[in-house]
C-alpha positions in Angstrom: 0.0 0.0 0.0 2.9 2.4 0.9 4.6 1.6 -2.4 1.4 2.4 -4.3 1.1 5.7 -2.4 4.7 6.7 -3.1 4.3 5.7 -6.8 1.1 7.9 -7.0 3.0 10.8 -5.4 6.0 10.4 -7.8 3.7 10.2 -10.8 1.9 13.3 -9.7 5.1 15.2 -9.2 6.6 14.1 -12.5 3.3 14.9 -14.3 3.3 18.4 -12.7 6.9 18.9 -13.9 6.0 17.9 -17.4 2.9 20.1 -17.5 4.9 23.2 -16.3 5.3 25.6 -19.2 9.0 25.9 -20.4 10.3 29.4 -20.2 13.1 28.3 -22.5 10.7 27.3 -25.2 8.7 30.5 -24.4 11.8 32.7 -25.0 12.3 31.1 -28.4 8.6 31.7 -29.4 8.7 35.2 -28.0 11.7 36.2 -30.2 10.0 34.6 -33.2 6.4 35.9 -32.7 6.4 38.9 -30.3 9.8 40.7 -30.2 9.2 42.8 -33.4 6.3 44.7 -31.6 6.9 44.1 -27.9 9.6 44.5 -25.3 9.5 43.6 -21.6 10.5 47.0 -20.3 9.9 49.5 -23.1 6.9 50.6 -25.2 7.3 49.7 -28.9 4.5 49.2 -31.4 2.6 47.4 -28.6 2.7 48.0 -24.8 5.6 46.8 -22.5 4.8 43.3 -21.2 6.4 43.5 -17.7 4.2 41.8 -15.1 1.4 41.3 -17.7 0.7 37.9 -16.0 -0.1 39.7 -12.8 -2.3 42.3 -14.5 -4.3 39.9 -16.7 -6.0 36.6 -16.2 -4.2 33.7 -17.9 -7.3 32.5 -19.8 -7.9 36.1 -21.1 -4.2 36.3 -22.2 -4.5 33.0 -24.1 -7.6 34.3 -26.0 -6.0 37.7 -26.7 -2.7 36.3 -28.0 -4.5 33.8 -30.2 -6.9 36.3 -31.7 -7.2 39.8 -30.3 -9.7 40.9 -32.9 -12.2 38.3 -31.7 -12.2 39.8 -28.2 -12.4 43.3 -29.6 -15.4 42.4 -31.8 -17.0 40.8 -28.8 -16.8 44.1 -27.0 -14.3 43.0 -24.3 -13.6 46.4 -22.5 -9.9 45.7 -21.8 -9.2 44.5 -25.4 -11.1 47.5 -26.8 -9.2 49.9 -24.6 -5.8 48.5 -25.6 -6.8 48.7 -29.3 -7.8 52.3 -29.0 -4.8 53.3 -26.9 -2.4 51.8 -29.5 -3.7 53.6 -32.6 -6.1 50.9 -33.6 -3.3 48.8 -34.9 -4.5 45.1 -34.8 -2.2 42.6 -33.3 -1.6 39.7 -35.7 -3.5 36.5 -34.7 -1.6 33.4 -33.8 -4.2 30.6 -34.3 -1.5 27.9 -34.7 -0.1 28.4 -31.1 -1.4 25.8 -28.6 -2.4 26.7 -25.1 0.9 25.2 -23.8 3.0 27.3 -26.2 1.2 30.5 -25.1 1.7 29.5 -21.5 5.4 29.0 -22.1 5.6 32.5 -23.6 3.9 33.9 -20.5 6.3 31.9 -18.3 9.2 33.5 -20.1 7.6 37.0 -19.7 7.1 36.3 -16.0 10.8 35.4 -15.5 12.0 38.3 -17.6 9.8 40.7 -15.6 11.7 39.6 -12.5 15.0 40.1 -14.2 15.8 36.4 -14.3 17.8 35.1 -17.2 16.6 32.0 -19.1 19.6 29.7 -19.5 19.3 26.2 -21.0 21.4 23.2 -21.9 20.5 23.9 -25.6 22.1 27.4 -25.4 25.2 25.8 -23.9 25.3 23.3 -26.8 25.1 26.2 -29.3 28.1 27.8 -27.7 30.2 24.6 -28.0 31.3 25.4 -31.6 32.5 28.9 -30.5 34.4 27.3 -27.6 36.6 25.2 -30.0 40.2 26.2 -29.5 41.4 28.7 -32.2 43.9 26.2 -33.8 41.0 23.8 -34.5 38.5 26.5 -35.4 40.3 27.3 -38.6 40.1 23.7 -39.7 36.4 23.6 -38.8 35.7 26.8 -40.8 37.6 25.6 -43.8 35.7 22.3 -43.8 32.4 24.2 -43.3 33.2 26.4 -46.3 33.8 23.4 -48.5 30.5 21.8 -47.4 28.7 25.1 -47.8 29.8 25.5 -51.4 29.0 21.9 -52.2 25.5 21.8 -50.6 24.2 25.3 -49.9 25.7 27.9 -52.2 23.3 27.3 -55.1 20.3 28.6 -53.1 21.8 30.6 -50.2 24.2 33.5 -49.5 25.3 34.8 -46.2 24.3 38.4 -46.6 21.4 38.4 -49.1 18.5 36.4 -50.3 18.6 34.1 -53.3 16.3 31.2 -53.9 16.4 30.8 -50.1 16.8 33.4 -47.3 20.1 35.0 -46.3 21.7 32.9 -43.6 23.4 35.6 -41.5 22.3 35.3 -37.8 20.6 31.9 -38.4 22.4 30.4 -35.4 21.0 33.1 -33.2 17.4 32.8 -34.5 17.1 29.0 -34.5 17.8 26.2 -32.0 20.7 24.0 -33.1 18.7 20.7 -32.8 16.0 22.3 -35.0 18.7 23.3 -37.6 20.0 19.7 -37.6 16.6 18.4 -38.5 15.7 21.2 -40.9 18.9 20.9 -43.0 18.7 17.1 -43.0 15.1 16.9 -44.1 13.0 20.1 -44.1 9.9 18.4 -45.5 9.7 16.1 -42.5 9.4 19.1 -40.2 6.8 20.7 -42.5 4.7 17.5 -42.6 4.8 17.4 -38.8 3.3 20.9 -38.7 6.3 22.6 -37.1 5.2 26.3 -37.1 8.6 27.8 -38.1 9.1 25.2 -40.9 5.6 25.8 -42.3 6.1 29.6 -42.1 9.4 29.4 -44.0 7.9 27.1 -46.6 5.0 29.5 -47.2 7.2 32.6 -47.2 9.6 31.2 -49.8 6.9 30.3 -52.4 6.5 26.7 -51.3 9.8 25.7 -52.9 11.0 22.7 -51.0 14.6 22.6 -49.8 16.5 19.5 -51.0 17.1 17.0 -48.1 20.7 16.3 -47.1 20.5 13.0 -45.2 24.2 12.4 -45.7 25.3 15.4 -43.5 26.2 14.4 -39.9 25.7 16.8 -37.0 29.5 17.5 -37.1 29.2 18.4 -40.8 26.3 20.8 -40.0 28.3 22.3 -37.1 31.1 23.0 -39.5 28.7 24.7 -42.0 27.2 26.8 -39.2 30.7 27.8 -37.9 31.6 29.0 -41.4 28.3 31.0 -41.6 29.1 32.7 -38.2 32.7 33.4 -39.3 31.6 35.0 -42.7 28.9 37.0 -40.9 31.3 38.5 -38.4 33.9 39.1 -41.2 31.3 41.0 -43.3 30.1 43.0 -40.3 33.7 44.1 -39.5 34.2 45.0 -43.2 31.2 47.3 -43.4 31.4 48.8 -39.9 32.2 52.5 -40.3 35.0 54.1 -38.3 33.6 56.6 -35.7 33.9 60.2 -36.8 34.5 59.2 -40.5 31.9 59.9 -43.1 30.8 56.8 -45.0 32.3 56.6 -48.5 30.1 57.2 -51.4 29.4 54.4 -53.9 32.2 54.0 -56.4 31.3 55.8 -59.6 31.9 54.2 -62.9 34.5 55.7 -65.3 32.8 58.2 -67.6 32.2 56.9 -71.2 34.2 59.7 -72.8 37.3 58.8 -70.7 37.0 55.1 -71.7 36.5 56.1 -75.3 39.5 58.4 -75.2 41.8 55.6 -73.8 40.5 53.1 -76.4 41.0 55.7 -79.3 44.6 56.4 -78.2 45.4 52.7 -78.1 43.8 52.1 -81.5 45.8 55.0 -83.0 49.1 53.7 -81.6 48.4 50.2 -83.0 47.5 51.6 -86.4 50.5 53.9 -86.5 52.7 50.9 -85.6 51.1 48.8 -88.4 51.6 51.6 -91.0 55.2 52.1 -90.0 55.8 48.3 -90.3 54.2 48.2 -93.7 56.4 51.1 -94.9 59.6 49.4 -93.7 58.7 46.2 -95.5 58.0 48.2 -98.7 61.3 50.1 -98.3 63.2 46.8 -97.9 61.7 45.4 -101.1 62.7 48.5 -103.0 66.3 48.2 -101.7 66.4 44.6 -102.8 65.3 45.6 -106.3 67.9 48.4 -106.4 65.3 51.1 -106.6 65.3 54.5 -104.8 63.7 54.4 -101.3 61.2 57.2 -100.8 61.4 59.5 -97.8 59.7 57.9 -94.7 56.3 59.4 -93.8 56.2 61.9 -91.0 53.9 61.6 -87.9 51.5 64.1 -89.5 51.3 62.1 -92.7 50.7 58.9 -90.8 47.9 60.4 -88.7 46.3 62.1 -91.7 46.5 59.2 -94.1 43.2 57.8 -95.4 44.0 54.4 -93.8 43.7 56.1 -90.4 41.3 59.0 -90.9 38.5 57.0 -92.7 38.0 54.3 -90.0 38.4 56.9 -87.2 35.8 59.3 -88.7 33.4 56.3 -89.3 33.8 55.3 -85.6 33.2 58.8 -84.4 30.1 59.3 -86.6 28.6 56.0 -85.4 29.4 56.7 -81.8 27.9 60.2 -82.1 24.7 58.9 -83.6 24.5 56.3 -80.8 25.0 58.9 -78.1 22.4 61.3 -79.6 19.9 58.4 -79.8 20.5 57.4 -76.2 20.3 61.0 -75.1 17.0 61.5 -76.8 15.6 58.2 -75.5 16.6 59.2 -71.9 14.9 62.6 -72.1 12.5 62.7 -69.2 13.4 59.3 -67.8 16.4 60.2 -65.6 17.8 56.7 -65.1 20.0 56.7 -62.1 18.3 59.7 -60.5 18.6 59.4 -56.7 17.9 62.7 -55.0 18.7 63.6 -51.4 15.6 63.4 -49.2 14.8 65.5 -46.1 15.0 62.4 -44.0 17.3 59.5 -44.9 14.6 56.8 -45.1 16.2 53.4 -45.9 14.1 50.9 -47.9 16.9 48.4 -47.4 16.2 48.5 -43.6 12.4 48.9 -43.6 11.4 46.7 -46.7 14.5 44.5 -46.7 15.7 43.8 -43.2 12.4 44.3 -41.4 10.3 42.9 -44.2 7.6 45.6 -44.1 5.2 45.1 -47.0 5.3 47.9 -49.6 1.6 48.4 -49.4 1.6 48.8 -45.7 2.9 52.4 -46.3 2.0 52.9 -49.9 -1.6 51.8 -49.3 -3.0 53.7 -52.3 -1.4 51.1 -54.7 -4.1 48.5 -54.0 -7.0 51.0 -54.1 -6.5 53.5 -56.9 -4.3 55.2 -59.4 -1.6 56.6 -57.1 0.5 54.6 -54.7 0.9 57.7 -52.6 3.5 59.0 -50.3 2.7 57.9 -46.7 1.8 60.7 -44.3 3.7 61.2 -41.1 0.9 59.5 -39.1 1.6 56.2 -40.9 5.3 56.4 -39.9 4.3 57.2 -36.3 2.3 53.9 -36.1 5.6 52.3 -35.5 7.8 55.2 -34.4 5.7 56.1 -31.4 7.5 53.2 -29.8 10.7 52.9 -32.0 12.5 56.2 -31.3 16.0 54.9 -31.1 18.2 52.9 -33.5 22.0 52.4 -33.4 22.1 51.4 -37.1 24.7 53.5 -38.9 23.3 54.7 -42.3 25.4 55.2 -45.4 25.3 58.9 -44.9 27.3 58.4 -41.6 24.3 59.2 -39.3 22.5 56.9 -36.9 18.9 55.8 -37.2 18.2 57.8 -34.0 19.2 61.1 -35.6 16.9 60.5 -38.6 14.0 59.4 -36.4 14.4 62.7 -34.4 13.7 64.6 -37.7 10.5 62.5 -38.1 9.4 63.3 -34.6 10.0 67.0 -35.1 7.7 67.0 -38.2 5.1 65.1 -36.2 5.2 67.5 -33.3 5.1 70.6 -35.5 2.4 69.2 -37.8 4.6 70.2 -40.8 4.5 67.6 -43.7 7.7 66.1 -44.9 8.6 67.5 -48.3 9.8 64.3 -50.0 11.5 64.7 -53.4 9.6 62.7 -56.0 11.6 60.0 -57.9 9.1 58.2 -60.0 6.5 60.1 -62.2 4.7 59.7 -65.5 4.1 62.5 -68.0 0.8 64.3 -67.8 -0.5 62.6 -71.0 0.0 59.1 -69.6 -2.7 57.3 -67.6 -1.4 54.6 -65.2 -3.5 52.8 -62.6 -1.6 51.1 -59.7 -4.7 49.2 -58.7 -5.1 47.6 -62.1 -1.5 46.4 -62.2 -1.0 45.5 -58.5 -4.3 43.8 -57.7 -5.6 42.6 -61.1 -2.3 42.1 -62.9 -0.4 41.0 -59.7 2.7 43.0 -60.9 5.4 43.1 -58.2 6.7 46.5 -57.2 10.3 45.5 -58.2 9.3 45.0 -61.8 9.0 48.7 -62.4 10.8 50.3 -59.4 13.8 47.9 -59.3 15.2 46.1 -56.2 13.8 48.7 -53.9 14.2 46.5 -50.8 18.0 46.7 -51.3 18.2 50.5 -51.7 19.2 52.8 -48.8 18.6 55.7 -51.1 15.8 55.3 -53.7 17.2 55.3 -57.3 15.4 55.2 -60.6 16.7 51.9 -62.0 14.8 51.4 -65.3 14.0 53.6 -68.3 10.2 53.4 -67.9 9.3 54.3 -71.4 6.4 53.4 -73.7 8.6 50.6 -75.0 9.1 49.3 -71.5 5.3 49.0 -70.9 4.6 47.5 -74.3 7.2 44.9 -74.0 5.7 43.8 -70.7 2.1 43.8 -72.2 3.3 41.7 -75.1 4.9 39.1 -72.8 2.6 38.9 -69.8 -0.3 36.4 -70.0 -3.7 37.4 -68.6 -5.2 35.3 -65.8 -8.4 34.2 -67.6 -9.7 32.4 -64.6 -10.3 35.8 -63.1 -14.1 36.3 -63.1 -14.0 39.6 -65.0 -11.9 38.4 -67.9 -13.5 35.0 -68.0 -16.9 36.6 -68.7 -15.5 38.5 -71.8 -13.0 36.1 -73.1 -14.6 32.6 -72.9 -13.5 31.9 -76.5 -9.9 32.5 -75.6 -10.2 30.4 -72.5 -11.7 27.5 -74.5 -8.8 27.6 -77.0 -6.3 27.6 -74.1 -8.0 24.5 -72.5 -8.0 22.8 -75.9 -4.2 23.4 -76.2 -4.5 25.6 -79.3 -2.7 28.5 -77.7 -0.5 28.8 -74.6 -2.1 31.9 -73.1 -3.4 35.4 -73.9 -1.1 38.3 -73.4 -2.2 41.8 -72.2 -1.5 43.2 -75.7 -4.0 40.8 -77.2 -6.9 42.1 -75.1 -6.1 45.8 -75.9 -3.0 46.4 -73.8 -1.2 47.8 -76.9 -4.0 50.1 -77.9 -3.0 53.8 -77.8 -6.2 54.8 -76.2 -5.7 52.6 -73.1 -3.0 55.0 -71.8 -3.3 58.1 -74.0 -7.0 59.2 -74.0 
């Protein structure tokens, strides 16, 4: 009987221990799901979370985290108050989080509120590679580089996205055991419903990562060591020296300089050829016992028809080409990148932070104009984010530029942004029709905007640019609007008589569509 009693107590204790939410797991989930909008101590986009478990009931918190809008729509007074207080910005729902996962996040917040650090064996394991003595680390990095080039380099780079995401900081964002499983067989994790794996799969266009069952844990450790080494090396290379202005981008050599250098080289070669030909002719005359004529002077060489005719032809062709390009570029200003009143970096906001273009340029999905966002849109985030230690290419920190934004907000004076992209008055262009109906990505016309610190006009957006796109892009005939008007085209596609219908074939090349 005593044994049975002790066994019951032991099972109860062990069951309680298993049921306890893991603050370590909660920290990982907090960084993945919450850290972009919340901090424990400070107010960001959302409120500070210190002691939230003492202020709110656990059941209420679980409901709010899973779907805050549901509580707001139900008229919950606390949820409505928070929604109004924080500029009516809805908190993203997290329907995939289980009760236990949310409880683990709350356990982490509770510990962090008390100033307790969350240390785990997994964190110690992640530090093992860094603890390898320096004489062995070099060997590990070299081995990792070789494995990276063989297995990863086709789809990944350290510092920028390719087919897959950039890998800088991956060892800080993900647990090492998770990385072992993901690299070895990502589809297995996705099929199990792992939330991070599923999110990555969806974000990267559902392109499956090839499995690497042959890689051991030691092989993967070597690859990760190489990624960390490259990441730190690149960070040191781009870190600006305090007090020194960031260098401007290297400018290409002007065309006229290149042409001058090439012309001089060509002239020297031609003069050498002419001199060689004259010497050969003189030698033949000497052999025949004839009188050798006076050798040509430099002036005669450079004014001979053998030199002047090709040179004049080259200059005329080049001149026509330059005039043509100059005329074609009139009004297009390719490369135009004006200074703005605030150094707003798309590379940070759209690239690093992944903010969707239409979050700020909301007019693009509603009407003709994409629109320049008003200060109030910027303040949705910058009410909380008022400091940034990022050093921008102009040598200033993010904090200095944010202060300019706050000054405009407090004074009510609009920011006078300098326009980069514009169409002539006689051209009609509708963003809604292209973005929503045509599903045209912003980058197709504006270039790789998510990589630009300073916005630059990348393409010559001429009538030819638009017509070329209209002639190549197929229309989605399963769209209800087009399906009603082009059933005949749709029938021919389904019968295999044609591959698709381009925009040009349904009037996209008609003058009146853009010039009416």
